[in-house]
C-alpha positions as CSV (number, residue, x, y, z in Angstrom):
1,M,0.0,0.0,0.0
2,N,1.3,3.5,-0.9
3,Q,2.2,5.1,2.4
4,A,1.0,8.5,1.1
5,D,-2.4,7.0,0.5
6,S,-2.7,5.5,4.0
7,A,-5.7,4.8,6.2
8,Q,-4.8,8.0,8.1
9,T,-5.2,10.1,5.0
10,R,-8.4,8.4,4.0
11,L,-9.9,8.8,7.5
12,A,-9.1,12.5,7.5
13,A,-10.8,12.8,4.1
14,W,-13.8,10.9,5.4
15,F,-14.0,13.1,8.6
16,A,-14.1,16.2,6.4
17,F,-16.7,14.7,4.1
18,K,-19.0,13.9,7.0
19,G,-18.3,17.1,8.9
20,I,-17.0,15.3,12.1
21,N,-13.9,15.3,14.2
22,A,-12.0,13.0,16.5
23,N,-14.0,14.0,19.6
24,S,-17.4,13.4,18.0
25,V,-16.3,10.0,16.6
26,A,-14.9,8.9,20.0
27,Q,-18.2,9.8,21.6
28,Q,-20.2,7.8,18.9
29,L,-18.0,4.8,19.5
30,G,-18.3,5.0,23.3
31,Y,-14.6,5.7,23.9
32,V,-13.6,7.3,27.2
33,N,-11.5,9.8,25.4
34,S,-10.4,10.7,21.8
35,S,-6.7,9.8,22.1
36,K,-7.1,6.6,20.1
37,I,-8.7,8.5,17.2
38,Y,-6.1,11.2,17.3
39,K,-3.3,8.7,17.2
40,I,-4.8,7.1,14.1
41,L,-5.1,10.5,12.4
42,Q,-1.4,11.2,13.3
43,G,-0.2,8.0,11.6
44,T,-0.9,5.0,13.8
45,N,-2.4,2.2,11.7
46,P,-5.9,1.1,12.9
47,G,-6.3,-2.5,14.0
48,F,-8.8,-4.9,12.6
49,D,-11.3,-4.4,15.4
50,T,-11.1,-0.6,15.0
51,L,-11.7,-0.9,11.2
52,V,-14.8,-3.1,12.0
53,E,-16.0,-0.4,14.4
54,F,-15.7,2.2,11.7
55,L,-17.5,0.1,9.1
56,N,-20.4,-0.5,11.6
57,L,-20.6,3.1,12.5
58,W,-20.6,4.3,8.9
59,P,-22.6,1.8,6.7
60,D,-22.1,4.1,3.7
61,I,-18.3,4.0,3.7
62,S,-16.7,1.7,1.1
63,P,-14.6,-1.0,2.8
64,D,-12.4,-1.4,-0.3
65,W,-11.7,2.4,-0.2
66,L,-11.1,2.5,3.6
67,I,-8.9,-0.6,3.8
68,L,-7.3,-0.8,0.4
69,G,-7.6,2.6,-1.0
70,K,-9.5,1.3,-4.1
71,G,-12.7,2.6,-5.7
72,P,-15.0,5.4,-4.5
73,M,-15.2,6.7,-1.0
74,V,-18.8,5.6,-0.5
75,R,-20.8,2.5,-1.4
76,D,-22.7,2.3,-4.7
77,G,-25.8,4.4,-4.7
78,V,-24.6,7.1,-2.4
79,T,-23.2,10.3,-3.8
80,D,-19.7,11.3,-2.7
81,T,-20.2,15.0,-3.4
82,P,-20.4,17.0,-0.2
83,K,-23.6,19.1,0.2
84,S,-21.6,22.3,0.9
85,S,-19.5,24.1,-1.7
86,L,-17.0,24.7,1.0
87,T,-14.2,22.1,1.0
88,L,-12.8,21.1,4.4
89,H,-10.2,18.7,5.5
90,Q,-8.5,17.7,8.7
91,T,-4.8,18.1,9.1
92,V,-2.3,17.6,11.9
93,R,-0.9,20.9,13.4
94,G,1.5,20.3,16.2
95,D,-0.1,17.8,18.6
96,K,-3.7,18.6,17.4
97,V,-5.9,17.6,14.4
98,V,-7.6,20.7,13.1
99,V,-10.1,21.5,10.4
100,V,-9.1,23.8,7.6
101,T,-10.9,25.1,4.5
102,V,-9.5,25.0,1.0
103,D,-10.4,26.2,-2.5
104,D,-10.6,24.1,-5.6
105,K,-6.8,24.3,-6.0
106,G,-6.1,23.1,-2.4
107,N,-5.1,26.5,-1.1
108,E,-6.4,27.3,2.3
109,N,-9.2,30.0,2.6
110,T,-9.7,32.5,5.4
111,V,-12.9,31.8,7.4
112,L,-14.6,34.9,9.0
113,V,-16.2,34.3,12.4
114,P,-18.7,37.1,13.0
115,I,-19.7,38.4,16.4
116,P,-23.0,36.4,16.7
117,A,-21.3,33.1,16.0
118,Q,-18.5,33.5,18.6
119,A,-20.6,32.2,21.5
120,G,-20.4,28.8,19.9
121,Y,-16.9,29.0,18.6
122,S,-15.2,27.8,21.8
123,V,-17.1,24.5,21.7
124,S,-17.4,24.0,17.9
125,H,-14.2,25.7,16.5
126,N,-12.9,22.3,15.1
127,E,-16.2,21.0,13.8
128,A,-16.5,21.0,10.0
129,V,-20.3,21.5,10.1
130,Y,-19.9,24.6,12.3
131,L,-17.3,26.1,10.0
132,Q,-19.5,25.5,6.9
133,Q,-21.9,28.2,7.9
134,F,-19.3,30.9,7.5
135,G,-18.1,32.8,4.5
136,T,-14.6,32.3,3.2
137,Y,-12.4,35.0,1.7
138,K,-9.2,35.6,-0.2
139,I,-7.5,38.6,1.4
140,P,-4.6,40.3,-0.4
141,G,-1.4,39.6,1.5
142,F,-2.8,36.6,3.3
143,E,-2.9,34.1,0.4
144,R,-0.4,31.6,1.8
145,G,-0.8,29.8,5.1
146,E,-3.7,29.2,7.5
147,F,-5.5,32.4,8.6
148,R,-8.8,33.0,10.4
149,A,-10.7,36.3,10.7
150,F,-12.6,37.4,13.7
151,E,-15.0,40.3,14.0
152,V,-14.2,42.5,17.0
153,A,-16.7,43.2,19.7
154,G,-16.1,45.9,22.4
155,D,-13.5,48.5,23.0
156,S,-10.9,46.7,25.1
157,M,-8.2,47.1,22.3
158,A,-9.2,50.7,21.4
159,P,-7.7,52.9,20.0
160,T,-5.5,50.3,18.2
161,I,-8.4,48.1,17.1
162,N,-12.0,49.2,17.3
163,H,-15.5,47.6,17.7
164,R,-16.6,45.9,14.5
165,D,-13.1,45.8,13.0
166,V,-12.1,42.4,11.6
167,V,-8.7,41.0,12.6
168,V,-6.9,38.5,10.4
169,A,-4.8,36.0,12.5
170,S,-2.5,33.0,12.1
171,R,-2.6,30.0,14.3
172,V,0.0,29.7,17.1
173,E,0.9,26.0,17.4
174,E,2.5,26.2,20.8
175,L,2.4,28.9,23.5
176,R,6.1,29.0,23.7
177,L,6.2,30.2,20.1
178,L,4.3,33.4,20.7
179,E,6.0,36.7,20.0
180,P,5.8,39.1,23.1
181,G,4.2,42.4,22.5
182,E,1.9,41.2,19.7
183,V,-2.0,41.1,19.7
184,Y,-3.6,37.7,19.9
185,V,-7.1,36.1,19.7
186,V,-7.3,34.0,22.8
187,V,-9.9,31.2,22.7
188,T,-11.0,29.6,26.0
189,A,-14.0,27.3,26.9
190,E,-16.0,30.4,27.8
191,S,-15.0,33.2,25.5
192,V,-13.1,34.5,22.5
193,M,-10.9,37.5,23.5
194,L,-8.6,40.0,21.7
195,K,-5.6,40.8,24.0
196,R,-2.0,41.8,23.9
197,I,0.5,39.4,25.4
198,K,3.7,41.3,26.5
199,S,5.8,38.5,28.0
200,R,7.3,35.4,26.4
201,L,6.1,32.1,27.7
202,R,8.3,29.2,28.7
203,A,7.2,25.6,28.5
204,N,6.6,25.3,32.3
205,D,4.7,28.6,32.7
206,K,1.3,28.1,34.2
207,E,-0.1,31.6,33.8
208,V,-0.1,34.3,31.1
209,T,-1.0,38.0,31.7
210,L,-3.5,39.5,29.2
211,H,-3.3,43.2,28.4
212,S,-5.7,45.7,26.8
213,D,-4.6,48.7,24.8
214,N,-7.6,50.6,26.3
215,A,-6.1,52.5,29.2
216,H,-9.3,51.9,31.2
217,R,-8.9,48.2,31.2
218,Q,-6.5,46.6,33.7
219,P,-4.4,43.5,32.8
220,Y,-5.3,40.2,34.4
221,G,-3.8,36.7,34.6
222,M,-5.2,33.5,33.0
223,E,-4.0,29.9,33.4
224,T,-2.3,28.7,30.2
225,R,-4.2,25.3,30.4
226,D,-7.4,27.2,29.8
227,I,-6.3,28.4,26.4
228,I,-7.9,26.2,23.7
229,E,-6.6,28.1,20.7
230,L,-4.3,31.1,20.2
231,W,-4.2,33.2,17.0
232,R,-1.6,35.9,16.3
233,V,-3.1,39.0,14.7
234,R,-1.3,39.7,11.4
235,G,-3.5,42.6,10.2
236,Y,-7.0,44.0,10.4
237,V,-9.8,45.4,8.2
238,S,-11.5,48.6,9.5
239,S,-14.3,50.9,8.4
240,F,-13.1,53.4,10.9
241,I,-11.3,56.4,9.4
242,P,-9.4,58.5,12.0
243,S,-10.1,62.2,12.0
244,A,-7.4,64.7,11.3
245,P,-4.8,64.6,14.1
246,D,-5.0,67.2,16.8
247,I,-2.2,69.7,16.1
248,T,-1.5,70.2,19.8
249,V,-1.1,66.5,20.4
250,E,1.1,66.0,17.4
251,R,3.3,68.9,18.5
252,L,3.6,67.3,21.9
253,W,4.7,64.1,20.3
254,E,7.3,66.0,18.3
255,V,8.7,67.5,21.5
256,I,8.8,64.1,23.2
257,E,10.7,62.6,20.2
258,Q,13.1,65.6,20.1
259,L,13.9,64.9,23.8
260,G,15.1,61.5,22.7
261,F,12.1,59.4,23.8
262,D,10.5,56.7,21.7
263,R,6.9,57.4,20.9
264,G,5.9,53.7,21.3
265,E,7.7,53.3,24.6
266,V,6.0,56.4,26.0
267,R,2.6,55.1,24.9
268,R,3.2,51.7,26.5
269,H,4.4,53.4,29.7
270,L,1.1,55.5,29.8
271,I,-1.0,52.3,29.3
272,E,0.9,50.2,31.8
273,N,0.6,53.0,34.4
274,A,-3.1,53.8,34.0
275,P,-4.8,55.0,37.2
276,S,-5.6,52.2,39.7
277,D,-9.2,53.5,39.9
278,A,-9.8,53.2,36.2
279,P,-13.1,51.4,35.6
280,L,-13.0,47.7,34.8
281,H,-15.4,46.1,32.3
282,N,-14.5,42.4,32.2
283,K,-17.7,41.6,30.4
284,D,-16.7,43.7,27.4
285,D,-13.1,42.3,27.6
286,A,-14.4,38.8,27.0
287,S,-15.2,39.4,23.3
288,V,-13.1,39.6,20.2
């Protein structure tokens, strides 16, 4: 059997066709956890008993195709054309199997997750059926690689990023790979947040501090184990056009720079030293 056309590859194609993932399959088969399914998708050959379980679970799958890689994906009389025009497949990223969307040439699309859908994103972010409801886009400058777009709710990152802006982000495979000082979409079991992470994380760090650019929002800590997904913001789309700069403010910045101070460092110092009695709005902070 051609190793490139393995049971792992065919199962990933079948999962994408059915709109399922390792967790849902493990539940249907009555497994305690999904580790067995993940191992198969990562290259472990399924045993005979496991193949029989798959064939019993999916009567429409072709045994010849699943075991030998011969013939069509589904049994005779069942169409193998997905109902949705959106093509999805599952791939291994780091130690996780994730769902990605591709065009007819196999290039990955950018899925836009709007504000109303973000309540269910934490639970269903890796479900093909969930992702099929969203529009996909080709954004200039973001044609290569895996990107996901999130509509922003709230003002916790103002004035850098505003309400209803759309951030375009790339997946961070491991927390230790994040770049300090950048803006990230942080996905937990309860929310989807847009925050700045200023410190580098080591493999044994158990907590990360999340910062807002809004001077009225105070930073707070979160346990790293609570982070389900992390996306680094690479750009954003905005309908907000800034007004003409205040001449007095611009002149003040010019003086600051003439004195030898870096504008960015001064801005960060002002944000980090916001008054302790600044109002907190954690509810608003819990949204992208």
